[in-house]
N, C-alpha and C positions, 0 to 999 in steps of 0.2 A: 529500388536498387540504390545502395549507398556504400561508400568507402569510408570507414571510420578512421578518424585521426587526421592530423595535418599532413600536408605533402612532405615526402621524404626530402631531406637535405641533399643537395647535389653532390656533396662530398661523402655521403654515407656509403659504406660498402654493402654489396648485395646481401651478405650474410647477416646484416644488421637491419634489414628491411622486412617488414611483414605487412601484407595487404590482406584484408578480409572483405568479403562480399556478403551482404544481407539481402534476402528476398523474403517477401511475406504477402499474405492475402488474408482478408478478414471478411466474413459473411455474417449477416444478422437478419433475423426474421421477427416480426411482431404480430401477435394475434390478439385482437380486442374483442371482448364480450361486454354485455351491459355493465357488469360490476367487476370484471376481471381484465387484466392485461398480462399476457405471457410474452417473454422475450427470450430468444435463444440465439446465441452467437458462437462462432468458432473462429479461432485465429491460427494460421499456420505460418511458421517462420523457419527459414533455413539459412544457416550461417556456414560459410566455407571452412571455418575452423572447427566448431564444436558440433556440427550436424543440425538436425531439425527437431522441432518441437510442435506439438498440437495442444492448444489451450481452449477448452470449451467454457462458456459462460451461460448462465440461465437465471431468470428471475420470474417471480409471480407476484402480482399486485392485486390485492382484494380491496375494493372500495366499499367498505361496510356501510358507510353513510356519507353525507356531505362533509361531516367533520372528522370521521375516523377512517384510517387507512392502515392496512397491514401489508408489509413487504417481506418476501423471502428471497434472498440473494445467494447465488452460488457462483464462484468464479475461480479460475486458475490463472497463473501468470508465471513468468520467469524473469530473472535479472541476469543479464550476461555479465561475465567478469570484466572489470575495468582493464584497459590496456596496460596500465602500470602493474597490475597483478599478474597479467599474462606474461609480460616480457621484461618488466622492470625498467629502470631508467639509468641506474648506475650500480656499481659494485656495492653490495651490502643491502640493497632492497630485495625483499623476498619476492620471487616471481616464479610462475609455473605455467608454461604454455599448454599444459594438459588440463587446466581448470575447466570444469563443466558449469553450465549456468545454474544458478540457485532457483529452485522451484517452490511455488507457493500455492496452497489451496485455502480458500476462505468461504465460510458460511456465515450468513448474518440474517437475523430476524429483526425487523424494524416496526415499531408501533408509532403512528402519528395521529395526533389529535389537534385540530386547528379550529379556532374561533376568530371572529374579526379582530380581537385584541391579543390573543395568545396562540402560540404554537408550541406544543409539547412533542418531543421526538425522543423515543427510547429505543436503543438498539442493543441486542445481545450478539456477540461475535466470537468466532473461533477461527484461528489461522494456524496452518501447519506448514512448516518449511522443511525441505530436504536438500541435500547437496549444499549445505550452508557453507559459504565462503568465509574462512577464518582470516585473521589478520596476517598470518604467515603464508598466505596464498595457497591454501589447501581446502578441498571439499571435505567436510567432516561433520557427521552427526545430523541430527534433526532438531528442530525447535518447534515449540507450540506456544501460542499466545491465545488467551481468552479473556473476556471481560464484558463490561456493560458501560454504555455511554448515554448520558442524558443531555439533550440540547433544547434549551428553552429560549423563546423570543417573545417579546411583548411590545405592545404599542398602547400608550395611554394619552388622553387628551392633555394638551398643554394648558398650563395655568393662564396663559395669555391666548385667548381664543383665536387671534389672527395668525398665530405661529403654528408651525408644523408640530405633529404629535411628538411626545417623548417616547423614545425607543430604547431598547436594551436587550441584552442577552446574557444567559448563564449556561456554561458548558461544564460538565463534570465527567471524567473518564476514570474507570477503575480497570487496571490491566494486570494480569499475571502472565509471566513468560518463563518458560523452562527450556533448558537445553539438555540433550542426551550426551553431551561431552563438555568437560570443563578443564581449565588449566589449574594444576596443582602447583602453587608457588613453592611449597616446601620441597617437592620432588623435581620442580622445573620441567614438567612434562604434562601433556594432555592425558586426561583420565576419562574412561567411559563411565557414565553415570548421570542420573537425572539431577539437575541442580537449577535453582532459580537464577535468572539473569539479573545482574546488578546494574546494568546500564539503561534499564527502562523503568521510569518512575511508575509506581503502582497507582498513584493518585495525581490527577491533573485537573486544575480548575482554571477556567477563563471566564471573565465577566466584563461587561462594558455597559455604559450608559451614555445616551446622546440627548442632551437637553438644548433645543434651539432657543437662543436668547434674542435673536433679531431676525428680521426678514432678509432673505437672500437678495 
């Protein structure tokens, strides 16, 4: 049980006060076999403002060998609207007390190969969103994102035998994201139609290297 937001000011009028109550429960079960693990969970949430939602999650893990593992993940989730989008804070801020939560469904396939020195992790993913909350405090359209991600980690012997190993990582992500509605600046209005989102980078690279130079 939770009340979202700071306590109301003593001088606030009753018409300018909004209280919401969140209740929720989560259940999870795990089933292990010699080379398999299955995980099933479900979460129920109820909000006094926008109603209730049920979000199941499931995964299957196949240990092909000591080095190679395959994972298949499925999950749903929701993102409740921010109080500033529901009620606003001052004149001029877009607000809409009728906003519904943004909902998401995700499917991901992960391949992992690990040796004493290296870890290779490749994932294919697809995410779908509905009741997307726009900047002007409205639910509009759907969005889809899909892509592939590689995560590599390595550990190599240090040139100085008494020091810790040299470690590092390399991550690369390719993402494509589309929306079923977009803003037409020439017409100054939202238009129905599939268009690629411009605020999500299609390519992302992260890399790092740790070389111990002295004993701790």
